[in-house]
C-alpha positions in Angstrom: 0.1 0.1 0.0 1.2 3.5 -1.0 1.9 5.6 2.2 -0.8 8.3 3.1 -1.0 11.5 5.0 -3.9 13.7 5.7 -4.4 17.4 5.9 -7.5 19.4 6.9 -8.0 22.7 5.0 -7.6 25.9 6.9 -7.4 28.6 4.8 -5.2 31.0 6.7 -2.7 28.2 7.0 -2.9 26.5 3.6 -4.7 28.5 0.9 -1.4 29.4 -1.0 0.6 26.4 0.3 0.5 23.2 1.9 3.0 22.1 4.5 3.2 18.1 4.5 3.3 16.6 7.8 6.7 16.3 9.4 6.1 12.5 9.9 6.1 12.1 6.2 9.1 13.5 5.0 11.1 10.2 5.1 9.2 9.2 2.1 10.1 12.4 0.2 13.9 12.9 1.1 15.7 11.6 -2.1 12.6 12.1 -4.4 11.9 15.7 -4.6 12.0 17.0 -8.2 10.6 20.3 -7.9 7.4 19.5 -9.8 4.7 17.1 -8.2 1.7 15.7 -9.6 -1.7 15.6 -7.7 -4.2 13.6 -9.3 -7.7 13.1 -8.0 -8.6 9.5 -7.7 -12.3 9.9 -8.7 -11.4 11.4 -12.4 -7.8 11.1 -12.9 -7.6 14.8 -13.6 -4.1 16.1 -12.6 -2.6 19.4 -11.2 1.1 20.2 -11.4 2.3 22.0 -8.2 5.9 22.9 -6.9 7.1 20.4 -4.1 9.8 22.2 -2.4 12.0 21.9 0.4 12.4 24.6 3.0 14.4 24.2 5.9 13.3 20.8 7.5 9.6 21.0 5.7 8.1 20.0 2.4 5.6 22.1 1.0 3.1 22.3 -2.0 3.6 25.6 -3.5 3.4 27.2 -6.9 0.1 25.5 -8.3 -1.5 24.7 -5.0 -3.7 27.8 -4.9 -5.1 26.7 -8.3 -5.6 23.1 -7.0 -7.6 24.5 -4.3 -9.9 26.6 -6.1 -10.4 24.4 -9.1 -11.3 21.4 -6.6 -13.7 23.7 -4.5 -11.7 22.9 -1.5 -13.3 24.6 1.5 -12.7 25.4 5.2 -12.6 22.0 7.2 -12.2 19.8 4.1 -10.3 16.7 4.7 -7.7 15.8 2.2 -6.3 12.1 2.0 -2.9 11.9 -0.1 -1.3 8.8 -1.2 2.3 9.1 -2.5 3.3 6.6 -5.3 6.9 7.8 -5.7 8.5 10.0 -8.4 6.7 13.1 -7.0 3.2 11.6 -7.9 0.4 11.9 -5.3 -3.2 10.9 -5.5 -5.9 12.8 -3.2 -9.3 11.9 -2.1 -11.4 15.0 -0.6 -13.9 14.7 1.9 -16.3 17.6 3.1 -17.3 18.5 6.6 -20.3 16.5 6.1 -18.0 13.4 5.8 -18.8 12.7 2.3 -16.3 12.7 -0.5 -16.4 15.7 -2.7 -16.5 14.9 -6.4 -14.2 16.8 -8.7 -16.4 19.8 -10.3 -17.9 18.3 -13.5 -17.5 14.8 -12.8 -20.1 12.7 -14.6 -22.1 10.6 -12.1 -22.9 7.1 -13.0 -26.2 5.3 -11.8 -27.4 1.8 -12.0 -30.4 1.8 -14.2 -31.9 -0.8 -12.4 -34.1 -2.2 -15.3 -32.6 -5.4 -16.0 -30.1 -7.9 -14.2 -27.0 -6.8 -16.0 -24.6 -3.9 -14.4 -25.5 -1.4 -17.0 -24.8 2.4 -15.8 -26.2 5.4 -17.4 -24.4 8.8 -17.3 -26.5 11.2 -15.4 -24.9 14.5 -16.6 -23.7 14.4 -20.4 -22.7 18.1 -20.4 -20.5 18.1 -17.5 -17.1 19.9 -18.1 -13.8 19.5 -16.0 -13.1 22.8 -14.5 -9.4 22.4 -14.1 -6.4 20.2 -14.2 -5.4 18.0 -17.3 -7.2 14.6 -18.1 -4.6 12.1 -18.2 
């Protein structure tokens, strides 16, 4: 399993940058490349952010604000990051209601329930991704 850490979004501390918890830095010491990829687990949309080391701390910086804005991250949201190596992270974002926040524009799939096979229909065919790049 990929190593994980979480962060609670508090705008006064992490609107423009996110400090990665110090207990996680052992996973990053030899792999910081300057640019990291953050991928939303629900859509495979990706954002490029700078991953920098300042003193003993690792931070997501340039590009972080765009990630926050484009994903509708708000006060109290809970973000769970998985690290896959080579400066590649996936993230799941949960709102203060405890439910996962879907990437804006994600198409929801629902079971059509009109037969026994597992067919699913797209609920919103006009949905468009707000940010990031599709891989």
